[in-house]
ZADO-1210 file (C-alpha; in nm, 4 decimals, padded with zeros to 6 digits):
<atoms>
<atom x="11.9333" y="09.6606" z="10.3591" code="MET" pos="1"/>
<atom x="12.1581" y="09.8949" z="10.5581" code="PRO" pos="2"/>
<atom x="12.4184" y="10.0862" z="10.3559" code="ASP" pos="3"/>
<atom x="12.6887" y="09.9431" z="10.5814" code="GLU" pos="4"/>
<atom x="12.6083" y="09.5773" z="10.5202" code="GLN" pos="5"/>
<atom x="12.8679" y="09.3885" z="10.3198" code="ILE" pos="6"/>
<atom x="12.7171" y="09.1866" z="10.0370" code="THR" pos="7"/>
<atom x="12.8858" y="08.9771" z="09.7726" code="SER" pos="8"/>
<atom x="12.5743" y="08.9708" z="09.5558" code="ILE" pos="9"/>
<atom x="12.5512" y="09.3299" z="09.4354" code="SER" pos="10"/>
<atom x="12.6051" y="09.2175" z="09.0747" code="ARG" pos="11"/>
<atom x="12.4025" y="08.8997" z="09.0946" code="HIS" pos="12"/>
<atom x="12.0952" y="08.8342" z="08.8825" code="LYS" pos="13"/>
<atom x="11.7725" y="08.8241" z="09.0816" code="ILE" pos="14"/>
<atom x="11.4341" y="08.6754" z="08.9884" code="ALA" pos="15"/>
<atom x="11.1373" y="08.8435" z="09.1569" code="ILE" pos="16"/>
<atom x="10.8287" y="08.6220" z="09.1693" code="LEU" pos="17"/>
<atom x="10.5095" y="08.7821" z="09.2999" code="ILE" pos="18"/>
<atom x="10.2004" y="08.6059" z="09.4314" code="ASP" pos="19"/>
<atom x="09.9412" y="08.8478" z="09.2972" code="GLY" pos="20"/>
<atom x="09.6797" y="08.7191" z="09.5413" code="ASP" pos="21"/>
<atom x="09.9006" y="08.8028" z="09.8403" code="ASN" pos="22"/>
<atom x="10.0718" y="09.1303" z="09.7473" code="ALA" pos="23"/>
<atom x="09.9877" y="09.4994" z="09.7023" code="GLN" pos="24"/>
<atom x="10.0020" y="09.6574" z="09.3577" code="ALA" pos="25"/>
<atom x="10.0614" y="10.0009" z="09.5109" code="SER" pos="26"/>
<atom x="10.3973" y="09.8817" z="09.6481" code="LEU" pos="27"/>
<atom x="10.5359" y="09.7241" z="09.3301" code="LEU" pos="28"/>
<atom x="10.7864" y="10.0040" z="09.2706" code="SER" pos="29"/>
<atom x="10.9194" y="09.9793" z="09.6268" code="GLN" pos="30"/>
<atom x="10.9425" y="09.6004" z="09.6013" code="MET" pos="31"/>
<atom x="11.1576" y="09.6241" z="09.2896" code="LEU" pos="32"/>
<atom x="11.3821" y="09.8786" z="09.4591" code="VAL" pos="33"/>
<atom x="11.4292" y="09.6481" z="09.7599" code="GLU" pos="34"/>
<atom x="11.5135" y="09.3491" z="09.5403" code="ALA" pos="35"/>
<atom x="11.7479" y="09.5707" z="09.3376" code="GLY" pos="36"/>
<atom x="11.9570" y="09.6368" z="09.6488" code="LYS" pos="37"/>
<atom x="12.0767" y="09.2766" z="09.6314" code="TYR" pos="38"/>
<atom x="12.1370" y="09.2437" z="09.2593" code="GLY" pos="39"/>
<atom x="12.0100" y="09.3145" z="08.9090" code="LEU" pos="40"/>
<atom x="11.6436" y="09.2141" z="08.8817" code="VAL" pos="41"/>
<atom x="11.6537" y="09.0404" z="08.5440" code="THR" pos="42"/>
<atom x="11.3424" y="08.8245" z="08.5714" code="LEU" pos="43"/>
<atom x="11.0113" y="08.9756" z="08.6837" code="ARG" pos="44"/>
<atom x="10.6929" y="08.7694" z="08.7022" code="ARG" pos="45"/>
<atom x="10.3594" y="08.7914" z="08.8813" code="ILE" pos="46"/>
<atom x="10.1131" y="08.5047" z="08.9164" code="TYR" pos="47"/>
<atom x="09.7348" y="08.5113" z="08.9435" code="GLY" pos="48"/>
<atom x="09.4024" y="08.4579" z="08.7711" code="ASP" pos="49"/>
<atom x="09.3846" y="08.7590" z="08.5412" code="TRP" pos="50"/>
<atom x="09.0239" y="08.6820" z="08.4459" code="THR" pos="51"/>
<atom x="08.9086" y="08.7987" z="08.7919" code="THR" pos="52"/>
<atom x="08.8383" y="09.1567" z="08.8977" code="ASN" pos="53"/>
<atom x="09.0647" y="09.1202" z="09.2020" code="SER" pos="54"/>
<atom x="09.3704" y="09.1489" z="08.9762" code="MET" pos="55"/>
<atom x="09.2650" y="09.4750" z="08.8075" code="ASN" pos="56"/>
<atom x="09.4780" y="09.6913" z="09.0373" code="SER" pos="57"/>
<atom x="09.7929" y="09.5304" z="08.8961" code="TRP" pos="58"/>
<atom x="09.7330" y="09.5871" z="08.5259" code="LYS" pos="59"/>
<atom x="09.8460" y="09.9499" z="08.4962" code="ASP" pos="60"/>
<atom x="10.1656" y="09.9137" z="08.6992" code="VAL" pos="61"/>
<atom x="10.2848" y="09.5914" z="08.5341" code="LEU" pos="62"/>
<atom x="10.3506" y="09.7478" z="08.1942" code="ASN" pos="63"/>
<atom x="10.5304" y="10.0440" z="08.3476" code="PHE" pos="64"/>
<atom x="10.7679" y="09.8204" z="08.5447" code="HIS" pos="65"/>
<atom x="10.8033" y="09.5506" z="08.2757" code="ALA" pos="66"/>
<atom x="10.6652" y="09.2721" z="08.4952" code="VAL" pos="67"/>
<atom x="10.5342" y="08.9673" z="08.3089" code="GLN" pos="68"/>
<atom x="10.1897" y="08.8432" z="08.4214" code="PRO" pos="69"/>
<atom x="10.1500" y="08.4648" z="08.4361" code="ILE" pos="70"/>
<atom x="09.7952" y="08.3294" z="08.4055" code="GLN" pos="71"/>
<atom x="09.6818" y="08.0638" z="08.6530" code="GLN" pos="72"/>
<atom x="09.3143" y="07.9669" z="08.6567" code="PHE" pos="73"/>
<atom x="09.1454" y="07.8723" z="08.9810" code="ARG" pos="74"/>
<atom x="09.0455" y="07.5113" z="08.9294" code="TYR" pos="75"/>
<atom x="08.8241" y="07.5025" z="09.2382" code="THR" pos="76"/>
<atom x="08.6166" y="07.7824" z="09.3905" code="VAL" pos="77"/>
<atom x="08.7837" y="07.9161" z="09.7051" code="GLY" pos="78"/>
<atom x="09.1089" y="07.7308" z="09.6335" code="LYS" pos="79"/>
<atom x="09.4202" y="07.9284" z="09.5404" code="ASN" pos="80"/>
<atom x="09.6243" y="07.7635" z="09.2649" code="ALA" pos="81"/>
<atom x="09.8650" y="08.0560" z="09.2315" code="THR" pos="82"/>
<atom x="10.1118" y="07.9267" z="09.4899" code="ASP" pos="83"/>
<atom x="10.1503" y="07.5904" z="09.3133" code="SER" pos="84"/>
<atom x="10.2139" y="07.7570" z="08.9772" code="ALA" pos="85"/>
<atom x="10.4680" y="07.9960" z="09.1267" code="MET" pos="86"/>
<atom x="10.6519" y="07.7180" z="09.3108" code="ILE" pos="87"/>
<atom x="10.6763" y="07.5003" z="08.9982" code="ILE" pos="88"/>
<atom x="10.7986" y="07.7966" z="08.7930" code="ASP" pos="89"/>
<atom x="11.0537" y="07.8855" z="09.0608" code="ALA" pos="90"/>
<atom x="11.1973" y="07.5335" z="09.0565" code="MET" pos="91"/>
<atom x="11.2297" y="07.5453" z="08.6774" code="ASP" pos="92"/>
<atom x="11.4132" y="07.8784" z="08.7024" code="ILE" pos="93"/>
<atom x="11.6308" y="07.7450" z="08.9841" code="LEU" pos="94"/>
<atom x="11.7461" y="07.4461" z="08.7796" code="HIS" pos="95"/>
<atom x="11.8025" y="07.6585" z="08.4684" code="SER" pos="96"/>
<atom x="12.0802" y="07.8477" z="08.6461" code="GLY" pos="97"/>
<atom x="11.9890" y="08.1821" z="08.4867" code="VAL" pos="98"/>
<atom x="11.9714" y="08.3677" z="08.8197" code="VAL" pos="99"/>
<atom x="12.1787" y="08.3840" z="09.1368" code="ASP" pos="100"/>
<atom x="11.8958" y="08.4702" z="09.3740" code="GLY" pos="101"/>
<atom x="11.5212" y="08.4887" z="09.4247" code="PHE" pos="102"/>
<atom x="11.2842" y="08.7426" z="09.5754" code="CYS" pos="103"/>
<atom x="10.9536" y="08.5794" z="09.6718" code="LEU" pos="104"/>
<atom x="10.6720" y="08.8277" z="09.7315" code="VAL" pos="105"/>
<atom x="10.3944" y="08.6842" z="09.9471" code="SER" pos="106"/>
<atom x="10.2753" y="08.6577" z="10.3064" code="SER" pos="107"/>
<atom x="10.1782" y="08.2931" z="10.2585" code="ASP" pos="108"/>
<atom x="10.3556" y="08.0208" z="10.4565" code="SER" pos="109"/>
<atom x="10.3149" y="07.7834" z="10.1592" code="ASP" pos="110"/>
<atom x="10.6404" y="07.9254" z="10.0210" code="TYR" pos="111"/>
<atom x="10.8465" y="07.8204" z="10.3235" code="THR" pos="112"/>
<atom x="10.9729" y="07.4997" z="10.1654" code="ARG" pos="113"/>
<atom x="11.0533" y="07.6798" z="09.8403" code="LEU" pos="114"/>
<atom x="11.2659" y="07.9387" z="10.0207" code="ALA" pos="115"/>
<atom x="11.4405" y="07.6603" z="10.2116" code="THR" pos="116"/>
<atom x="11.5087" y="07.4692" z="09.8894" code="ARG" pos="117"/>
<atom x="11.6555" y="07.7789" z="09.7250" code="ILE" pos="118"/>
<atom x="11.8917" y="07.8344" z="10.0182" code="ARG" pos="119"/>
<atom x="11.9928" y="07.4676" z="10.0163" code="GLU" pos="120"/>
<atom x="12.1123" y="07.5193" z="09.6607" code="THR" pos="121"/>
<atom x="12.3473" y="07.7873" z="09.7893" code="GLY" pos="122"/>
<atom x="12.1883" y="08.0901" z="09.6280" code="ILE" pos="123"/>
<atom x="12.0254" y="08.3973" z="09.7780" code="PHE" pos="124"/>
<atom x="11.6650" y="08.3781" z="09.9009" code="ALA" pos="125"/>
<atom x="11.4776" y="08.6985" z="09.9823" code="MET" pos="126"/>
<atom x="11.1176" y="08.7447" z="10.0904" code="GLY" pos="127"/>
<atom x="10.8793" y="09.0405" z="10.0937" code="ILE" pos="128"/>
<atom x="10.5495" y="09.0268" z="10.2811" code="GLY" pos="129"/>
<atom x="10.3316" y="09.1720" z="10.5536" code="GLU" pos="130"/>
<atom x="10.4008" y="09.1588" z="10.9266" code="LYS" pos="131"/>
<atom x="10.1490" y="08.8758" z="10.9526" code="LYS" pos="132"/>
<atom x="10.3797" y="08.6483" z="10.7507" code="THR" pos="133"/>
<atom x="10.4420" y="08.3273" z="10.9509" code="PRO" pos="134"/>
<atom x="10.7876" y="08.3111" z="11.1085" code="LYS" pos="135"/>
<atom x="10.8876" y="07.9831" z="10.9377" code="PRO" pos="136"/>
<atom x="10.8695" y="08.1560" z="10.5975" code="PHE" pos="137"/>
<atom x="11.0550" y="08.4624" z="10.7280" code="VAL" pos="138"/>
<atom x="11.3319" y="08.2508" z="10.8797" code="ASN" pos="139"/>
<atom x="11.3649" y="08.0385" z="10.5658" code="ALA" pos="140"/>
<atom x="11.4871" y="08.3474" z="10.3776" code="CYS" pos="141"/>
<atom x="11.8290" y="08.5116" z="10.3937" code="ASP" pos="142"/>
<atom x="11.6543" y="08.8486" z="10.4155" code="VAL" pos="143"/>
<atom x="11.2869" y="08.9296" z="10.4663" code="PHE" pos="144"/>
<atom x="11.1431" y="09.2793" z="10.4169" code="VAL" pos="145"/>
<atom x="10.8081" y="09.3738" z="10.5665" code="TYR" pos="146"/>
<atom x="10.5820" y="09.5745" z="10.3371" code="THR" pos="147"/>
<atom x="10.4858" y="09.7986" z="10.6278" code="GLU" pos="148"/>
<atom x="10.8408" y="09.9375" z="10.6048" code="ASN" pos="149"/>
<atom x="10.7931" y="10.0198" z="10.2360" code="LEU" pos="150"/>
<atom x="10.4979" y="10.2535" z="10.2831" code="VAL" pos="151"/>
<atom x="10.5992" y="10.6109" z="10.1990" code="THR" pos="152"/>
<atom x="10.6298" y="10.8346" z="10.5052" code="GLU" pos="153"/>
<atom x="10.4835" y="11.1842" z="10.5262" code="GLU" pos="154"/>
<atom x="10.7032" y="11.4414" z="10.3531" code="LYS" pos="155"/>
<atom x="10.7292" y="11.6666" z="10.6587" code="ASN" pos="156"/>
<atom x="11.0364" y="11.5330" z="10.8468" code="PRO" pos="157"/>
<atom x="10.9335" y="11.7056" z="11.1691" code="ARG" pos="158"/>
<atom x="10.6152" y="11.5009" z="11.1980" code="ILE" pos="159"/>
<atom x="10.6424" y="11.1281" z="11.2584" code="LYS" pos="160"/>
<atom x="10.3541" y="10.9305" z="11.1137" code="SER" pos="161"/>
<atom x="10.1221" y="10.7510" z="11.3513" code="LYS" pos="162"/>
<atom x="10.2097" y="10.4244" z="11.1775" code="LYS" pos="163"/>
<atom x="10.5798" y="10.4686" z="11.2596" code="THR" pos="164"/>
<atom x="10.5026" y="10.5499" z="11.6219" code="GLN" pos="165"/>
<atom x="10.2772" y="10.2456" z="11.6477" code="GLU" pos="166"/>
<atom x="10.5445" y="10.0194" z="11.4979" code="LYS" pos="167"/>
<atom x="10.8049" y="10.1321" z="11.7489" code="ILE" pos="168"/>
<atom x="10.5735" y="10.0785" z="12.0465" code="THR" pos="169"/>
<atom x="10.4306" y="09.7497" z="11.9238" code="VAL" pos="170"/>
<atom x="10.7539" y="09.5855" z="11.8136" code="ASP" pos="171"/>
<atom x="10.9943" y="09.4587" z="12.0744" code="GLN" pos="172"/>
<atom x="11.2945" y="09.6801" z="12.1453" code="GLU" pos="173"/>
<atom x="11.5891" y="09.5634" z="11.9318" code="PRO" pos="174"/>
<atom x="11.8507" y="09.5988" z="12.2090" code="ILE" pos="175"/>
<atom x="11.8816" y="09.2246" z="12.2946" code="PRO" pos="176"/>
<atom x="11.9140" y="09.1401" z="11.9247" code="LEU" pos="177"/>
<atom x="12.1735" y="09.4134" z="11.8679" code="LEU" pos="178"/>
<atom x="12.3786" y="09.2952" z="12.1647" code="ILE" pos="179"/>
<atom x="12.3677" y="08.9338" z="12.0471" code="LYS" pos="180"/>
<atom x="12.4780" y="09.0359" z="11.6965" code="ALA" pos="181"/>
<atom x="12.7613" y="09.2389" z="11.8476" code="PHE" pos="182"/>
<atom x="12.8756" y="08.9389" z="12.0520" code="GLU" pos="183"/>
<atom x="12.8787" y="08.7263" z="11.7356" code="MET" pos="184"/>
<atom x="13.0929" y="08.9752" z="11.5440" code="SER" pos="185"/>
<atom x="13.3157" y="09.1375" z="11.8071" code="VAL" pos="186"/>
<atom x="13.6912" y="09.1386" z="11.7408" code="GLN" pos="187"/>
<atom x="13.9725" y="09.0849" z="11.9905" code="GLU" pos="188"/>
<atom x="14.0062" y="09.4606" z="12.0455" code="ASP" pos="189"/>
<atom x="13.6461" y="09.4822" z="12.1649" code="GLY" pos="190"/>
<atom x="13.5142" y="09.6530" z="11.8509" code="TRP" pos="191"/>
<atom x="13.2845" y="09.5104" z="11.5835" code="SER" pos="192"/>
<atom x="13.2851" y="09.6172" z="11.2203" code="LEU" pos="193"/>
<atom x="12.9354" y="09.7528" z="11.1620" code="LEU" pos="194"/>
<atom x="12.8989" y="09.5700" z="10.8298" code="ALA" pos="195"/>
<atom x="12.9848" y="09.2362" z="10.9919" code="VAL" pos="196"/>
<atom x="12.7456" y="09.3090" z="11.2762" code="MET" pos="197"/>
<atom x="12.4775" y="09.3800" z="11.0152" code="GLY" pos="198"/>
<atom x="12.5343" y="09.0394" z="10.8577" code="ASN" pos="199"/>
<atom x="12.5054" y="08.8783" z="11.2010" code="ALA" pos="200"/>
<atom x="12.1721" y="09.0531" z="11.2550" code="LEU" pos="201"/>
<atom x="12.0302" y="08.8997" z="10.9380" code="TYR" pos="202"/>
<atom x="12.1554" y="08.5567" z="11.0424" code="GLN" pos="203"/>
<atom x="11.9746" y="08.5947" z="11.3743" code="LEU" pos="204"/>
<atom x="11.6576" y="08.7450" z="11.2276" code="ASP" pos="205"/>
<atom x="11.6075" y="08.7644" z="10.8476" code="PRO" pos="206"/>
<atom x="11.3174" y="09.0028" z="10.9095" code="GLY" pos="207"/>
<atom x="11.5319" y="09.2595" z="11.0909" code="PHE" pos="208"/>
<atom x="11.5027" y="09.6081" z="10.9418" code="ASP" pos="209"/>
<atom x="11.6110" y="09.9398" z="11.1010" code="PRO" pos="210"/>
<atom x="11.3058" y="10.1025" z="10.9431" code="ARG" pos="211"/>
<atom x="11.0854" y="09.8995" z="11.1757" code="THR" pos="212"/>
<atom x="11.2261" y="10.1164" z="11.4552" code="TYR" pos="213"/>
<atom x="11.2081" y="10.4464" z="11.2694" code="GLY" pos="214"/>
<atom x="11.5640" y="10.4571" z="11.1273" code="HIS" pos="215"/>
<atom x="11.6728" y="10.4204" z="10.7650" code="LYS" pos="216"/>
<atom x="12.0197" y="10.2876" z="10.8482" code="GLN" pos="217"/>
<atom x="12.1641" y="10.0472" z="11.1019" code="LEU" pos="218"/>
<atom x="12.4208" y="10.3062" z="11.2127" code="SER" pos="219"/>
<atom x="12.1437" y="10.5493" z="11.3031" code="ARG" pos="220"/>
<atom x="11.9511" y="10.2856" z="11.4951" code="LEU" pos="221"/>
<atom x="12.2593" y="10.1960" z="11.6990" code="ILE" pos="222"/>
<atom x="12.3376" y="10.5654" z="11.7420" code="GLY" pos="223"/>
<atom x="12.0004" y="10.6145" z="11.9091" code="SER" pos="224"/>
<atom x="12.1222" y="10.3971" z="12.1984" code="TYR" pos="225"/>
<atom x="12.4166" y="10.6137" z="12.3018" code="LYS" pos="226"/>
<atom x="12.3967" y="10.4859" z="12.6586" code="ASP" pos="227"/>
<atom x="12.4689" y="10.1310" z="12.5366" code="ILE" pos="228"/>
<atom x="12.6788" y="10.1552" z="12.2201" code="PHE" pos="229"/>
<atom x="12.9779" y="10.3603" z="12.1107" code="GLU" pos="230"/>
<atom x="13.0634" y="10.4171" z="11.7436" code="GLN" pos="231"/>
<atom x="13.3738" y="10.5315" z="11.5575" code="ARG" pos="232"/>
<atom x="13.4782" y="10.5627" z="11.1945" code="SER" pos="233"/>
<atom x="13.8122" y="10.4898" z="11.0279" code="VAL" pos="234"/>
<atom x="13.9252" y="10.6142" z="10.6856" code="GLU" pos="235"/>
<atom x="14.0910" y="10.3338" z="10.4874" code="THR" pos="236"/>
<atom x="14.2023" y="10.3604" z="10.1242" code="ASN" pos="237"/>
<atom x="13.9488" y="10.6287" z="10.0453" code="GLY" pos="238"/>
<atom x="13.6573" y="10.4515" z="10.2118" code="SER" pos="239"/>
<atom x="13.5077" y="10.4843" z="10.5578" code="THR" pos="240"/>
<atom x="13.4683" y="10.1858" z="10.7897" code="LEU" pos="241"/>
<atom x="13.2318" y="10.2065" z="11.0844" code="PHE" pos="242"/>
<atom x="13.2899" y="10.0260" z="11.4136" code="TYR" pos="243"/>
<atom x="13.0722" y="09.9584" z="11.7183" code="VAL" pos="244"/>
<atom x="13.1423" y="09.8553" z="12.0765" code="LYS" pos="245"/>
<atom x="12.9398" y="09.8160" z="12.3941" code="ILE" pos="246"/>
<atom x="13.0140" y="10.0831" z="12.6520" code="LYS" pos="247"/>
<atom x="13.1737" y="09.9623" z="12.9720" code="GLU" pos="248"/>
</atoms>
C-alpha cells in the first residue's frame, strides 16, 4: 500500500488465513507485514495436511510468527480439501464479528466467492498470491498483493535485479491506468489529491502495486513520468498533502 493512500482501517482487526498448499513459507514474514499495513493482525491461521512432507517448510516459521496451524486431512488422493476447510472457517469468523477484515493468502480461484462474500458484508477483503492468480479472485478483493513484489531485492541499490527488470518489461505500462484514476479523482482546479487517486487505482485494479514497476511508492512511480504528470506538495496543519495533475 502506498504511504499516501488514505485508509480508514488502520486500527481494524485483520484475520490472515493462509492456504498452506498454495503459499510460500519463505514469504510469511512479508505477508504479515503487508496485512499489517491495513490493520492489526489479530487472528493468524494456516490450513493444510500437516501429516505430509510438503508442509515441513512451514513448521519452523509458524512458531516464530505465532501462526496457528489447522489440520485438514486429504480425504481423496489428489484432491485438495484445504480450500473447503479454510472457506468454512472464514465464514464462521465472519459471522462471529471478531474482525473487521480478512487477508486470504492463496493463488487459487476457489476463494473468489469467499472474497466476494466478505466484501458484500461491508468489511475489508485483501488477497495475497502469485501473478498467476486468476483475475476474478484478484478483482473480488479490495486489495491484492502479488508475492513477486514481496521478494527481497538485492542490497546494492545501484544494481537492479533481473527479476525487477523482467517485471517492468513484461507488465503493461501503467500510464493508461494512472490517467484513468486521475480522471476519477480530479478536482475542479485540475489537481487530484494523490491519496484519493491511490484509492481510485485500487478500485480500478485491486492488484495494482507500484513495486510491480520498480517503485516503492505511488508518488515515485508518478514522478517517473515527468513528461505526463506534474506534482506539488502543500503543508497543512503540520502534515504534507501531495497533489497530481496532467501536464497540458
